[in-house]
C-alpha positions as CSV (number, residue, x, y, z in Angstrom):
1,M,77.4,129.8,13.8
2,R,75.8,126.4,13.1
3,K,72.2,126.2,11.9
4,V,70.0,123.7,13.6
5,L,66.5,122.9,12.2
6,I,64.0,121.1,14.4
7,T,60.9,119.4,13.0
8,G,58.0,118.7,15.3
9,A,59.2,121.7,17.4
10,N,55.9,122.0,19.2
11,G,56.1,118.5,20.7
12,Q,57.5,117.5,24.1
13,L,61.0,116.8,22.8
14,G,61.1,119.7,20.4
15,R,60.2,122.2,23.1
16,E,63.0,120.9,25.4
17,L,65.6,120.8,22.7
18,T,64.7,124.4,21.8
19,K,65.2,125.4,25.5
20,Q,68.6,123.7,25.7
21,L,69.9,124.8,22.3
22,R,69.1,128.4,23.0
23,D,72.0,128.3,25.5
24,K,74.3,127.1,22.8
25,K,75.9,129.1,20.0
26,V,73.6,128.0,17.2
27,E,70.9,129.5,15.0
28,L,67.6,127.7,15.5
29,I,65.0,127.1,12.8
30,L,61.8,125.8,14.4
31,T,59.3,124.0,12.2
32,D,56.1,122.0,12.7
33,T,53.5,120.7,10.3
34,G,52.5,124.2,9.3
35,E,56.0,125.3,8.3
36,L,57.3,122.0,6.8
37,D,55.4,119.0,5.5
38,I,58.0,116.3,5.7
39,T,55.9,113.9,3.7
40,K,56.4,115.9,0.5
41,S,59.9,115.3,-0.9
42,S,60.0,118.3,-3.1
43,V,58.9,120.6,-0.3
44,V,61.5,119.2,2.0
45,Y,64.3,119.4,-0.6
46,F,63.7,123.0,-1.6
47,K,63.1,124.1,2.0
48,L,66.4,122.6,3.2
49,K,68.3,123.8,0.1
50,D,67.1,127.3,0.8
51,I,67.8,127.3,4.6
52,K,70.9,125.2,4.4
53,P,70.9,123.9,8.0
54,D,74.0,122.1,9.3
55,I,71.9,119.8,11.5
56,I,68.3,118.6,11.3
57,I,66.7,117.0,14.4
58,N,63.6,115.1,13.4
59,C,61.1,115.1,16.2
60,A,58.1,114.9,13.9
61,A,56.2,111.6,14.0
62,H,52.8,109.9,14.1
63,T,53.0,108.8,17.8
64,A,49.4,107.9,18.4
65,V,50.2,104.2,18.8
66,D,46.6,102.9,18.6
67,K,45.5,105.2,15.8
68,C,48.5,104.0,13.7
69,E,46.8,100.6,13.5
70,T,43.9,102.1,11.6
71,Q,45.9,104.9,9.9
72,K,48.6,102.6,8.5
73,D,49.2,104.7,5.4
74,L,49.6,107.9,7.4
75,A,51.9,106.3,9.9
76,Y,54.2,105.1,7.1
77,K,53.9,108.4,5.3
78,I,55.1,110.4,8.3
79,N,57.4,107.9,10.2
80,A,59.0,106.3,7.2
81,I,58.6,108.5,4.1
82,G,59.0,111.7,6.0
83,S,62.3,110.4,7.5
84,K,63.4,109.3,4.0
85,N,62.7,112.8,2.6
86,L,64.7,114.5,5.4
87,A,67.6,112.1,5.0
88,Q,67.8,112.6,1.2
89,A,67.6,116.3,1.4
90,A,70.1,116.5,4.3
91,Y,72.6,114.4,2.4
92,S,72.2,116.6,-0.7
93,I,73.4,119.7,1.3
94,G,75.9,117.8,3.5
95,A,73.8,118.2,6.7
96,E,73.6,115.8,9.7
97,L,70.3,114.2,10.7
98,V,69.1,113.1,14.1
99,Q,66.3,110.6,13.8
100,V,64.3,110.0,17.0
101,S,63.0,106.5,17.3
102,T,61.3,104.2,19.8
103,D,61.5,101.1,22.0
104,Y,58.5,99.8,20.0
105,V,60.9,98.6,17.3
106,F,61.4,95.6,19.6
107,D,58.9,92.8,20.4
108,G,59.4,93.1,24.2
109,E,59.5,89.4,24.6
110,G,62.9,89.3,26.4
111,I,63.7,89.5,30.1
112,K,66.9,91.6,30.1
113,P,67.7,95.1,28.9
114,I,67.8,95.5,25.2
115,T,71.0,96.8,23.5
116,E,71.6,98.4,20.1
117,F,73.0,95.1,19.0
118,D,69.7,93.2,19.6
119,I,67.5,92.5,16.5
120,P,64.4,94.6,16.1
121,N,61.0,92.8,15.7
122,P,58.2,95.4,15.9
123,Q,54.7,94.1,16.7
124,S,52.7,97.2,15.8
125,V,52.2,99.5,12.8
126,Y,53.8,102.3,14.9
127,G,56.9,100.2,15.7
128,S,57.2,98.9,12.1
129,S,56.9,102.4,10.5
130,K,59.5,103.8,12.9
131,L,61.9,101.0,12.1
132,Q,61.5,101.6,8.4
133,G,62.3,105.3,9.1
134,E,65.5,104.2,10.9
135,I,66.5,101.9,8.0
136,L,65.9,104.6,5.3
137,V,67.9,107.2,7.3
138,R,70.9,104.9,7.7
139,E,70.8,104.0,4.0
140,L,70.5,107.6,2.7
141,N,72.6,109.7,5.1
142,P,75.9,108.4,6.7
143,K,75.9,111.6,8.9
144,S,73.0,110.3,11.0
145,Y,72.2,109.7,14.6
146,I,69.4,107.2,15.4
147,V,68.3,107.8,19.0
148,R,65.7,105.3,20.4
149,T,63.8,106.2,23.6
150,G,60.7,105.3,25.4
151,W,58.1,106.3,28.1
152,L,58.9,109.9,27.4
153,Y,57.5,112.9,29.4
154,G,58.1,116.6,29.3
155,E,56.3,119.8,28.4
156,G,53.1,118.7,26.7
157,N,50.6,115.8,26.9
158,N,52.0,112.7,28.5
159,F,51.2,109.8,30.9
160,V,52.3,111.7,34.0
161,K,49.9,114.6,33.5
162,N,47.1,112.3,32.3
163,I,47.3,110.0,35.4
164,I,47.4,113.0,37.8
165,N,44.3,114.5,36.1
166,L,42.5,111.1,36.3
167,S,43.3,110.9,40.0
168,K,41.2,114.1,40.6
169,T,38.0,112.5,39.3
170,N,38.4,108.9,40.3
171,E,38.4,107.2,43.8
172,S,40.7,104.4,42.4
173,L,42.5,103.7,39.1
174,K,43.6,100.4,37.4
175,V,47.1,100.6,36.1
176,V,49.0,97.9,34.1
177,N,51.6,96.1,36.1
178,D,53.1,93.6,33.6
179,Q,54.7,96.0,31.1
180,F,58.3,97.1,32.0
181,G,60.1,100.1,30.7
182,T,62.0,103.2,31.8
183,P,60.3,106.6,32.2
184,T,62.5,109.1,30.5
185,S,62.6,112.9,30.8
186,T,63.0,115.0,27.7
187,V,65.6,116.9,29.7
188,D,67.9,113.9,29.8
189,L,67.2,112.9,26.2
190,S,67.9,116.4,24.9
191,K,71.2,116.6,26.8
192,V,72.3,113.3,25.2
193,I,71.2,114.4,21.6
194,I,73.2,117.6,22.0
195,K,76.2,115.7,23.3
196,L,76.1,113.3,20.3
197,I,76.0,116.2,17.9
198,E,78.8,118.1,19.6
199,E,81.0,115.0,19.4
200,K,79.8,114.0,15.9
201,N,79.2,110.5,17.3
202,Y,77.1,109.1,14.4
203,G,75.3,105.7,14.8
204,T,72.4,104.1,16.6
205,F,71.9,104.8,20.3
206,H,69.5,103.9,23.0
207,C,68.7,106.8,25.4
208,T,66.4,106.4,28.4
209,C,66.9,107.2,32.0
210,K,68.4,104.5,34.1
211,G,66.6,101.7,35.9
212,E,63.2,100.0,35.1
213,T,59.7,99.9,36.5
214,T,56.1,99.1,35.5
215,W,53.3,101.6,34.7
216,Y,51.8,100.7,38.1
217,D,54.9,101.3,40.1
218,F,55.7,104.4,38.1
219,T,52.2,105.7,39.0
220,K,52.7,104.8,42.7
221,E,55.9,106.9,42.7
222,I,54.1,109.8,41.0
223,F,51.3,109.7,43.6
224,R,53.8,109.4,46.5
225,L,55.7,112.4,45.3
226,K,52.6,114.5,44.7
227,G,50.8,113.4,47.9
228,I,47.9,111.9,46.0
229,N,45.7,109.4,47.9
230,T,43.7,108.0,45.0
231,G,43.6,104.2,45.2
232,L,45.7,102.1,42.8
233,I,44.8,98.7,41.5
234,P,47.4,96.6,39.5
235,C,46.1,94.9,36.4
236,T,47.4,92.9,33.5
237,T,47.7,94.0,29.9
238,D,45.0,91.5,29.0
239,E,42.6,93.3,31.4
240,F,43.3,96.5,29.5
241,P,43.0,95.6,25.8
242,R,44.3,98.2,23.2
243,P,44.3,98.1,19.4
244,A,48.1,98.1,19.2
245,K,50.2,95.4,20.9
246,R,52.4,96.8,23.6
247,P,55.9,95.4,24.3
248,K,55.9,93.6,27.7
249,Y,59.6,94.3,28.4
250,S,61.1,97.3,26.6
251,V,63.8,98.3,28.9
252,L,66.5,99.8,26.8
253,Q,70.2,99.7,27.9
254,N,72.2,102.8,26.8
255,Y,75.0,100.4,25.7
256,M,76.4,102.5,22.9
257,L,76.5,105.6,25.1
258,E,78.3,103.5,27.7
259,L,80.8,102.3,25.2
260,T,81.5,105.6,23.4
261,T,80.5,109.1,24.6
262,G,79.5,108.1,28.2
263,D,76.0,107.8,29.6
264,I,75.0,111.1,31.3
265,T,71.3,110.2,32.0
266,R,69.9,110.1,35.5
267,N,68.0,107.4,37.4
268,W,64.3,107.6,36.4
269,E,63.4,108.3,40.1
270,E,65.6,111.4,40.2
271,A,64.3,112.7,36.9
272,I,60.6,112.3,37.7
273,K,61.1,113.9,41.1
274,E,62.6,117.1,39.5
275,Y,59.8,117.1,36.9
276,L,57.0,116.9,39.4
277,E,58.6,119.6,41.6
278,K,58.1,122.0,38.6
279,L,54.7,120.7,37.5
280,H,51.8,122.7,38.7
281,I,48.6,120.8,38.0
């Protein structure tokens, strides 16, 4: 029976991976910051040497995009150094490593879906720190999977829940309508990660649901499906200034999946419909 260790197991993706992997013939070791501090190399080394997992899935990250701008050292410590520590320790015991990354490694200045062969150019501390994590993992462990995603939602705090809760206390909401991406369910992302592991398909992959939308149109669809009548007002990114620069067009194409193992993700509309049917808030 293969051992799978998940870092950041209490996060949205960690929870969904735990659910899906429990249906597989694997032994699960779930860790979060309390059980494993990935920023300390000796701690990571001895922990992995003791447990001897076959696969590590790194869901741990500093994902508070705006806070990363003022917490630069912490962002690099978790997103880059933490990933380096896991990659080194994994290599020393012959383990595979799944590194979850982000659409923020790109500048978002294009007008067509971004493939794995396009050149990253992050515009924020968050994006830069995640890119360095990718680079270090590739350099230090050839048995690695870099999986980039974006606009993620699942069990935990996310845009979908936040916007629904805001609708309960506001007559109308302004939502950005000039940032394009693809809302992605942790269900679809987890299925792809597990498939990559099962097929030992190492490399760099994009994994989002299919299609594209803006935050405004995504919200419109959420409200339509939930029967919410709160007014929606489209606005520009400039009208909604944030500390960290957001990519304007970060639609990822799952090109490597298409070329290799096959893209099993759903259209974003189908995925959000299923999610909202099970969401009781």
